[in-house]
N, C-alpha and C positions, 0 to 999 in steps of 0.2 A: 505446610511446615518444612523447613528446611532440615533433608539430611543429617541422618547422625552418621560420625565420619567411623562409628563401626560398624555402620554398611560396607562398607567397607573391607572391611576381615576375611578372611578364610583360610584354611587351613590348609598346607601342605610338608611332605617329607621332604627335611632338608636336602635329603641323597638326590633331588630330583633343579637342585639350583646348580642352572651349568657354570662350572670355572672358566671350561676354555670354549671356543665357537667347534662347529661342525669341521673335521680335514676341507670339505667342499664345499663354498659359502652354501650354492643350492641344495644341499643335500637335509637342511635344515627338514624339519619336518612342519607341514602345514592343516591347520585340523581350519576347514573352510566351513563356514556357517554361511546358511541359505533362511529364508525363512523359517520352514518348515520341517529342514534336516539339516546333517553335519555331515562334509567329508570328509578322509582320512587321508591324506598324500605330502607330498613334498613340493618344497619350495620352487626347484625348477620346473613344475608343470605350471605354474603362477600363469602363463601364457593363454592354455587352453579357458580360462577365468575371464582373457579380453576379448573384445571386439576389435572392427577399423570405427575409427571416429573417436574409441576409449580416450582419455586423456588419465596418464599417471603422470601426477607433484610428484617430485622428490624434495628434501631437501639439503643442498651442496655444501653444507658449513665442513668445515674439518674440525680435527681435536685434535690440540697443540698440545706437548706435552709437559699438564699443567701444574703436577704433582709433583712435590720438593719434602726432601730427605737430607736432613745435615743433625751436627751436633750445636750446643752453644759452647761458645770460644769461654764460657766463665765457666763454665760445672763442667761439659764434654756429656749434657744429656742430652736425649736424641729428641727430635724437633722432624715433625711434619705439616706440610703447609699445600694451600691447593692456590693456583692463580687465579685473582679472581679479573682484574684491569688493567693496564697499561694505563699510568698519568701524561707520561715522557719516556724521550727516547732509555731513559735509566735510573726511571722510578715505576714501584707499580703497587697495587692494592692488592695483598695475598691473607686467607685466613690460615691462621697455626693453631697449634695443638702438640703437648698440654699452654695452656696460653696464662696459665696462672704463672706470679713471679717474671711475666716479659716487661719489656721495661723500652724503651726509648735509648737509644745507645748501644746495647746489644748486638753484639754479631753472630751469626749462625754461619757455619761453614759447611754448606750444598755438597752434597755427593751423588755425582753421575749414575748411571746405571752400567753395566757392564756391556761390550767392551772396551768402551773408551774411561769410563768411571773419572771424567769430567773434575773439575772440582770451583769453586766460586764464591765468593762472599758475600751471602746475606746483611747488609746495613739497616735493624729496624730503627725506625723515627721517629711514631707515633702511635699512635691507637684511632681507628677510625668506628666506631659500634663494635663490631663481632670482629671486624678488620683492623690490619698495621699497614699502614703507608711503608714502603721500605726503599731501597736503594740496592744496588750489584756494585757499589766499590766506580760508578764513573760506566760500567761494563751496558753494553746494549742489551735490552730488557727480553727481546726475542732472542738474540743469540746466545744469550743466559739458557734461558729457557731450554732453547731447542739441544746443548749444548750438557746441559745438568739434568732437565726436569725427567719425570719418569709419565707413562700412560696415565692418567687419570681414573683406572679403574674402579669401580665401585668397593666400600672398605668390602661389602659380603664375599667380593670372588677373591681378595687377597687376602683376606679370616682363614677363608676357606681351603685356599692354595698352602699354607700356612703349615696346615696341619692334614694334609693331603701325602700319603706314601706316595703317590702317583709323580713323575716327574713333569713342574713345572714350567708352562710358556715361561720366556726368555720376555722382558721389555721389549726387545729388537721385535717379538714376534709379535707381541701385541700393538706395537705401534703399527705394522698393519693390516693388523685384523680387528682391531678396535675403530678402525676406519671405513668408510663406505668407498670404492672403487674409484666414483664420481665426486669424492671432495673437489671441494675449490678454496684457494687460499683468503677468500676475499673478506668472509664471516667466521671469524674463529671461535671455536667452542670448549666449554670447558667438559662436558661428555656427547655421549655419543649418541645418535639416532638410529637408538638400534635397527627398526626394523631394517634398513637399510644396506643394514651389514649382511644378512641373506642377498644378495645382489651381485651376480658377476658381467663383466661384457658379454657374455656368452647371452646370458638371460634375457638382458637388456637390448642383445642385437635384434632376436628375435621377438623382444615385444615390440621394437622399430618396424622389426620387414615384415609384421602381420598387420602394419597399419594405423599400431596405435601410437596417437602421439606425447610425448615426454616433457614437463613445464618444470622448469627449475624455481625452487623457492631456498631463503635465506634466513635460518633464525638462529642464534648463537644461543646453543644450551647451556642452559646454567646451574650449580648449586641447588636451586629449589628446583628443578622441573621432578629429580626424584628426590625431594624429602618428604619424609611422612607428613601428615597433618595430624595437626597438633589439636587442634581446637576440638572441643565436643561434635559441635554442630559444622557443616561445612560451611555454611553461609557468615561463617565465622573465621571463615580461615582467611590472612591476610597473602592473594595470590604476587608472587615474586613476577618480575618483571622482564620481557627478555625482548633484544632489539633481533626483528627483519626487517629483509628488503628482496622486492621482485625487479630485475628488471623487465625494460620493457619488452620482450622479443616474448617475455614468457607471459609477462599482461595481457596482448595480445590474443596468445593460446586459452589464454584463463579466459578471455571474452570470448572468442569465438567458436567456444566450448558448447554445443547444446542440448544441454539436460535433458531435453524431452526426449531425443534416442539415444544417447549414448550417455553412460556413467563419468563420473571422475574419483579415479581411486588414488587415494593420497597413504604415502609411505610413509606410514608412520604416526605418532600424537604432536611431534614437532609442525610436520606438514600442514598437518588440523588446525592447529593455533594460528600458523600463519594464515590460511588459506579464512577461515572464519573471521580471520580481523581485519581482512580489505576492505576499503572503502566498497559499498553494493558496486561503484559506477569509476575506478580506477583510472587516469590518463594512461593509456599506452605506451603515451610521447614521451612520459617521464620516470625514471625511476619511482616506485614507491617503497618508501621505510619508513617505522615508525618502533615504537615500544606496545609492545602488548601483554596485559596483566591479563589477558581472557581466563576466567575459568570454566572451564565446562564441565556440568554437573546433571544428573536427570533430575529435573525433564528439562532438553533442550533441541530448539528445532533447525537443522544444520542449511545453512544456507547454501553453501557450495558441494561439499562433501556428500559421497552418497554412496561409495565404498571405503575401506580401509585394511590396510597390510601395517601389522601391528606384532608384537613379543606380549608376552605374559608375565605381568607387570605384578609390581610388589604391592602388597596388601596396604591402603590407606596412602595409597598417594593419590597425587590428582591425577597418572596416566591415567589408572584404571575407574576413576570417576568419568573421565573422558569418553573412554570405550564402552562404561554401563551405561553412558546418555546416548551410543550409539545403537547396543543391540538390546540392553534390558538392564538392567540389576540382577536381578534375579535369571535370567538366564545367563546371565556371565559368567554369574556364580554355579550353574552349573558347568556349564562347558569347560570351566578349570578344573573339573571334577574331574569329570570325564576325561581331561586332559592328562590329569594326573596319571588318572587308574590306569592310562596305557603308556604312560614313561613319559609323554615329551618333557620336555625340559625348560624351564624355567629363565627371568629376568634376561639379562643383557644380557648375555651370552648363547640365551635360551632358545628354542625355538619361537613357531609364527605362528598367527590367524588372518584368514582374513573374512575378512567380514562383507558381504555382499549384499546391497539394495535391496532397503526392503526389511531388513531386520530391525529397526529403530520401533519403539512403542509408540 
């Protein structure tokens, strides 16, 4: 029988929801999960859990400033939106709210973040399902997004910052920190592969120097990744699709990895989705790309992934279902409770968990 979505619930003190990252990426706490015990360390200790011959796979997608903020030209009312995809140089698909009373022909004046506070005009053309086809008055979509777009932080961060007496980070700060240090512009995302936010160049250098190889994959993280599951049963959830690609040199590294003598550590759930979606024997002479709607839930037999570096995820999300498939859902809830009791910080800007091999049911 399919799991109920309520099985992905857990209680959390809202004070543990991180609204800012640690000042140093690798200073985040790290809950290390072994088959029969746990350790409490820091992310900078990660190389101690790797050995020569291991392979670390990471998602090198880049987060674009995809959040839109503006005012309606007719009423002056506030409008917010999120960029979904580009259709041509000056046309895009965006989601806008509040969506009531929006119509084709309406203009929205976009206001960018400080210090530049650039402006642009968004013209609403027509509805496409839950989204809208828009153009930017003939201006280039990419240039307009970088000038007027805001970092697409999750809503729970923005709402908690709005009520916090402490000084919040600026959008300029978020553009740097809500981005991995190894991000590549080849595949853009509208949300971060958050486990990778904890790694910096110095730590990656130590990993390489220890004889561990690194393979890059790309998955365009979309709005569906962090959305709550609304169906009563997981089996009824309509999983979103995301585009992935892997280049030949990285396919060669994956093919050469010896699972019998070393482990493959995936940095983040987005990386897991790529690895587990790849054909059994992809041709390393050519890039491998496609769309994945893989929904990993307990029980699941992982084909490539042995270990996982991940954050602490929202309840009722596909992400917590995936981690539960690797570590066991009941144990995962126990681990989350232990982490909460020790003051670990949760969600996108929060602390991390390292699941070692042999933890799956």
